[in-house]
C-alpha positions in Angstrom: 5.1 -8.4 25.8 2.9 -5.4 26.1 4.4 -2.0 25.4 3.5 0.7 28.0 2.5 4.0 26.3 1.9 7.1 28.4 -1.7 8.1 28.9 -2.9 10.7 26.3 -0.2 9.7 23.8 -1.3 9.7 20.1 0.2 6.9 18.0 -0.2 6.6 14.2 1.1 3.4 12.7 1.8 2.8 9.0 3.0 -0.6 7.6 4.9 -0.9 4.4 5.2 -4.1 2.4 7.0 -5.3 -0.7 4.6 -5.9 -3.6 4.9 -8.1 -6.7 5.6 -5.1 -9.0 9.3 -4.3 -9.4 8.4 -0.7 -10.2 7.2 0.0 -6.7 8.9 -2.5 -4.4 8.1 -1.2 -0.9 4.9 0.7 -0.5 2.2 1.5 2.1 0.3 -1.7 2.8 -3.1 0.0 2.8 -2.4 1.7 -0.6 -1.1 -1.6 -2.1 -4.1 -3.6 -0.9 -6.6 -1.0 -2.3 -4.7 -1.0 -5.6 -4.9 -4.8 -5.9 -1.2 -5.6 -5.5 -0.2 -8.9 -4.0 2.3 -8.8 -1.1 5.6 -10.6 -1.3 5.5 -12.9 1.8 8.6 -11.6 3.5 10.1 -8.2 4.4 8.6 -4.8 5.1 8.8 -1.8 7.4 6.6 -0.3 10.1 6.6 3.4 10.9 5.2 4.8 14.2 4.5 8.5 14.6 4.2 9.3 18.3 2.9 12.6 19.9 3.1 13.0 23.6 0.4 15.1 25.5 3.0 17.9 25.9 3.4 18.2 22.1 6.7 16.5 21.6 6.8 14.2 18.6 9.1 11.4 17.3 9.1 8.8 14.6 10.3 5.2 15.1 11.0 2.6 12.4 11.2 -1.1 12.4 12.6 -2.8 9.3 12.1 -6.4 8.4 14.6 -7.8 5.9 13.3 -9.6 2.8 14.4 -13.0 4.1 12.4 -12.5 7.4 8.6 -13.1 7.9 6.7 -9.8 8.3 4.8 -9.5 11.6 2.7 -6.3 12.2 2.5 -6.8 16.0 6.3 -7.1 16.4 7.0 -4.3 14.0 4.5 -2.0 15.8 6.0 -2.7 19.2 9.6 -2.1 18.0 8.7 1.1 16.1 6.7 2.6 19.0 9.4 1.6 21.5 12.0 3.4 19.4 9.9 6.5 19.1 9.3 6.6 22.8 13.0 6.1 23.5 13.8 9.2 21.5 11.4 11.2 23.7 12.9 10.2 27.0 
């Protein structure tokens, strides 16, 4: 399913993953990858920051439990959909 985003909308996506270090647990995937952490195979979170052309902003979250497989595409669609729902 393709999510319909209004023309001119800015969308910023950030994925968070659980890492193999108990000190940090959930951290931004890009930061974890650059620091050399290994991801735990399941669980995570996706954050979508959405800004409409008229200046209104919203944040949507999609949380994946630690017993569920993490999927960026599904998380992105859920998070963006939730942000857009707030702006309606």
